GUPATI-994392 format. One record per residue: residue in one letter; x, y, z of N, C-alpha, C in turn. Coordinates in steps of 0.2 Angstrom, whole numbers, plus 5000, padded with zeros to 4 digits. Layout:
@type A; neast X; nnorth Y; nup Z; caeast X; canorth Y; caup Z; ceast X; cnorth Y; cup Z
...
END
This chain:
@type M; neast 5000; nnorth 4970; nup 5069; caeast 5000; canorth 4971; caup 5062; ceast 5001; cnorth 4965; cup 5058
@type N; neast 4998; nnorth 4964; nup 5053; caeast 4999; canorth 4957; caup 5049; ceast 5005; cnorth 4958; cup 5045
@type E; neast 5010; nnorth 4953; nup 5046; caeast 5016; canorth 4953; caup 5042; ceast 5016; cnorth 4949; cup 5036
@type N; neast 5014; nnorth 4952; nup 5031; caeast 5013; canorth 4949; caup 5024; ceast 5020; cnorth 4949; cup 5021
@type T; neast 5021; nnorth 4944; nup 5017; caeast 5027; canorth 4944; caup 5013; ceast 5026; cnorth 4948; cup 5006
@type N; neast 5031; nnorth 4949; nup 5002; caeast 5030; canorth 4953; caup 4996; ceast 5026; cnorth 4948; cup 4991
@type E; neast 5027; nnorth 4941; nup 4992; caeast 5023; canorth 4937; caup 4988; ceast 5016; cnorth 4938; cup 4988
@type N; neast 5013; nnorth 4939; nup 4994; caeast 5006; canorth 4939; caup 4995; ceast 5003; cnorth 4946; cup 4997
@type I; neast 5008; nnorth 4951; nup 4996; caeast 5006; canorth 4958; caup 4997; ceast 5000; cnorth 4960; cup 4993
@type Q; neast 5000; nnorth 4958; nup 4987; caeast 4995; canorth 4960; caup 4982; ceast 4988; cnorth 4958; cup 4984
@type D; neast 4987; nnorth 4953; nup 4989; caeast 4981; canorth 4951; caup 4991; ceast 4977; cnorth 4955; cup 4996
@type I; neast 4981; nnorth 4961; nup 4999; caeast 4978; canorth 4965; caup 5004; ceast 4974; cnorth 4971; cup 5001
@type S; neast 4969; nnorth 4973; nup 5005; caeast 4965; canorth 4979; caup 5003; ceast 4969; cnorth 4985; cup 5004
@type L; neast 4967; nnorth 4991; nup 5001; caeast 4970; canorth 4997; caup 5002; ceast 4970; cnorth 4999; cup 5009
@type K; neast 4965; nnorth 4998; nup 5012; caeast 4964; canorth 5000; caup 5020; ceast 4970; cnorth 4996; cup 5023
@type E; neast 4971; nnorth 4990; nup 5022; caeast 4976; canorth 4986; caup 5025; ceast 4983; cnorth 4988; cup 5024
@type A; neast 4984; nnorth 4990; nup 5017; caeast 4990; canorth 4993; caup 5015; ceast 4992; cnorth 4999; cup 5019
@type F; neast 4987; nnorth 5004; nup 5020; caeast 4988; canorth 5010; caup 5024; ceast 4990; cnorth 5008; cup 5031
@type E; neast 4986; nnorth 5003; nup 5034; caeast 4987; canorth 5001; caup 5041; ceast 4994; cnorth 4999; cup 5042
@type Q; neast 4996; nnorth 4994; nup 5037; caeast 5003; canorth 4992; caup 5038; ceast 5008; cnorth 4997; cup 5037
@type L; neast 5007; nnorth 5002; nup 5033; caeast 5012; canorth 5007; caup 5032; ceast 5012; cnorth 5011; cup 5038
@type D; neast 5007; nnorth 5013; nup 5041; caeast 5007; canorth 5016; caup 5048; ceast 5011; cnorth 5012; cup 5053
@type G; neast 5010; nnorth 5006; nup 5053; caeast 5014; canorth 5002; caup 5058; ceast 5021; cnorth 5002; cup 5056
@type L; neast 5023; nnorth 5001; nup 5050; caeast 5030; canorth 5001; caup 5048; ceast 5033; cnorth 5008; cup 5050
@type I; neast 5030; nnorth 5013; nup 5049; caeast 5032; canorth 5020; caup 5051; ceast 5033; cnorth 5021; cup 5058
@type E; neast 5029; nnorth 5018; nup 5062; caeast 5029; canorth 5018; caup 5069; ceast 5036; cnorth 5014; cup 5072
@type K; neast 5036; nnorth 5008; nup 5069; caeast 5042; canorth 5004; caup 5071; ceast 5049; cnorth 5008; cup 5069
@type M; neast 5049; nnorth 5011; nup 5063; caeast 5055; canorth 5014; caup 5061; ceast 5057; cnorth 5020; cup 5065
@type Q; neast 5051; nnorth 5024; nup 5067; caeast 5052; canorth 5030; caup 5071; ceast 5055; cnorth 5028; cup 5078
@type E; neast 5053; nnorth 5022; nup 5081; caeast 5056; canorth 5020; caup 5087; ceast 5063; cnorth 5020; cup 5088
@type G; neast 5066; nnorth 5019; nup 5082; caeast 5074; canorth 5019; caup 5082; ceast 5077; cnorth 5013; cup 5085
@type E; neast 5074; nnorth 5008; nup 5087; caeast 5077; canorth 5002; caup 5090; ceast 5079; cnorth 4997; cup 5085
@type L; neast 5078; nnorth 4998; nup 5079; caeast 5079; canorth 4992; caup 5074; ceast 5086; cnorth 4993; cup 5072
@type S; neast 5089; nnorth 4987; nup 5070; caeast 5095; canorth 4987; caup 5066; ceast 5095; cnorth 4990; cup 5059
@type L; neast 5100; nnorth 4991; nup 5056; caeast 5100; canorth 4994; caup 5049; ceast 5097; cnorth 4989; cup 5045
@type E; neast 5098; nnorth 4982; nup 5045; caeast 5095; canorth 4977; caup 5041; ceast 5088; cnorth 4977; cup 5042
@type E; neast 5085; nnorth 4977; nup 5048; caeast 5078; canorth 4977; caup 5050; ceast 5075; cnorth 4984; cup 5047
@type T; neast 5078; nnorth 4989; nup 5048; caeast 5075; canorth 4995; caup 5045; ceast 5075; cnorth 4995; cup 5037
@type F; neast 5080; nnorth 4993; nup 5034; caeast 5080; canorth 4992; caup 5027; ceast 5075; cnorth 4987; cup 5024
@type S; neast 5074; nnorth 4982; nup 5028; caeast 5068; canorth 4977; caup 5026; ceast 5062; cnorth 4980; cup 5027
@type L; neast 5060; nnorth 4984; nup 5032; caeast 5054; canorth 4987; caup 5033; ceast 5053; cnorth 4993; cup 5028
@type Y; neast 5059; nnorth 4996; nup 5026; caeast 5058; canorth 5001; caup 5021; ceast 5056; cnorth 4998; cup 5014
@type K; neast 5059; nnorth 4992; nup 5012; caeast 5057; canorth 4989; caup 5006; ceast 5050; cnorth 4987; cup 5006
@type K; neast 5048; nnorth 4984; nup 5012; caeast 5041; canorth 4982; caup 5012; ceast 5036; cnorth 4989; cup 5011
@type G; neast 5038; nnorth 4994; nup 5014; caeast 5035; canorth 5000; caup 5014; ceast 5034; cnorth 5003; cup 5007
@type I; neast 5040; nnorth 5002; nup 5003; caeast 5039; canorth 5004; caup 4996; ceast 5035; cnorth 5000; cup 4992
@type A; neast 5035; nnorth 4993; nup 4993; caeast 5030; canorth 4989; caup 4990; ceast 5023; cnorth 4990; cup 4992
@type L; neast 5021; nnorth 4992; nup 4998; caeast 5015; canorth 4994; caup 5000; ceast 5012; cnorth 5001; cup 4997
@type V; neast 5017; nnorth 5005; nup 4996; caeast 5015; canorth 5012; caup 4993; ceast 5014; cnorth 5010; cup 4985
@type E; neast 5018; nnorth 5006; nup 4982; caeast 5016; canorth 5004; caup 4975; ceast 5010; cnorth 5001; cup 4974
@type L; neast 5008; nnorth 4996; nup 4979; caeast 5002; canorth 4993; caup 4979; ceast 4996; cnorth 4998; cup 4980
@type A; neast 4997; nnorth 5002; nup 4985; caeast 4991; canorth 5007; caup 4986; ceast 4991; cnorth 5012; cup 4980
@type D; neast 4996; nnorth 5014; nup 4977; caeast 4996; canorth 5018; caup 4971; ceast 4992; cnorth 5014; cup 4965
@type S; neast 4994; nnorth 5008; nup 4964; caeast 4990; canorth 5004; caup 4959; ceast 4983; cnorth 5004; cup 4960
@type K; neast 4981; nnorth 5002; nup 4966; caeast 4974; canorth 5001; caup 4968; ceast 4970; cnorth 5008; cup 4967
@type I; neast 4973; nnorth 5014; nup 4969; caeast 4970; canorth 5020; caup 4968; ceast 4969; cnorth 5022; cup 4961
@type E; neast 4975; nnorth 5020; nup 4957; caeast 4974; canorth 5022; caup 4949; ceast 4968; cnorth 5018; cup 4946
@type K; neast 4967; nnorth 5011; nup 4948; caeast 4962; canorth 5007; caup 4946; ceast 4955; cnorth 5010; cup 4947
@type V; neast 4954; nnorth 5013; nup 4954; caeast 4948; canorth 5016; caup 4956; ceast 4947; cnorth 5022; cup 4951
@type E; neast 4952; nnorth 5026; nup 4951; caeast 4952; canorth 5032; caup 4947; ceast 4949; cnorth 5031; cup 4939
@type C; neast 4952; nnorth 5025; nup 4937; caeast 4951; canorth 5023; caup 4930; ceast 4943; cnorth 5021; cup 4930
@type D; neast 4941; nnorth 5017; nup 4935; caeast 4934; canorth 5015; caup 4935; ceast 4929; cnorth 5021; cup 4935
@type I; neast 4931; nnorth 5026; nup 4939; caeast 4927; canorth 5032; caup 4940; ceast 4926; cnorth 5036; cup 4933
@type K; neast 4932; nnorth 5036; nup 4930; caeast 4932; canorth 5040; caup 4923; ceast 4927; cnorth 5036; cup 4918
@type K; neast 4928; nnorth 5029; nup 4918; caeast 4923; canorth 5025; caup 4914; ceast 4916; cnorth 5026; cup 4916
@type L; neast 4915; nnorth 5027; nup 4922; caeast 4908; canorth 5028; caup 4924; ceast 4905; cnorth 5035; cup 4922
@type D; neast 4910; nnorth 5040; nup 4923; caeast 4908; canorth 5046; caup 4921; ceast 4907; cnorth 5047; cup 4913
@type E; neast 4911; nnorth 5043; nup 4909; caeast 4910; canorth 5044; caup 4902; ceast 4903; cnorth 5040; cup 4900
@type L; neast 4902; nnorth 5035; nup 4904; caeast 4895; canorth 5031; caup 4902; ceast 4889; cnorth 5036; cup 4904
@type S; neast 4890; nnorth 5039; nup 4909; caeast 4884; canorth 5043; caup 4912; ceast 4883; cnorth 5049; cup 4907
@type E; neast 4889; nnorth 5052; nup 4904; caeast 4888; canorth 5057; caup 4899; ceast 4885; cnorth 5055; cup 4893
@type E; neast 4886; nnorth 5049; nup 4891; caeast 4884; canorth 5046; caup 4884; ceast 4876; cnorth 5046; cup 4885
@type K; neast 4873; nnorth 5045; nup 4891; caeast 4866; canorth 5044; caup 4891; ceast 4862; cnorth 5051; cup 4891
END
């Protein structure tokens, strides 16, 4: 798994965000992390979820615009 920091997390694709989230979940479910490590992964996970949500909202907006354009023709 690619360990991106919050500073460059915006540069990853939606697919990469989901892959990283899967990896974070697996690590956290193993239960071998310290509280600090778990909290750090949790914060990164929240950032990835927010990124994914933002990217999905953008795609939805683009689709709506395309639908509106096709209805005008």
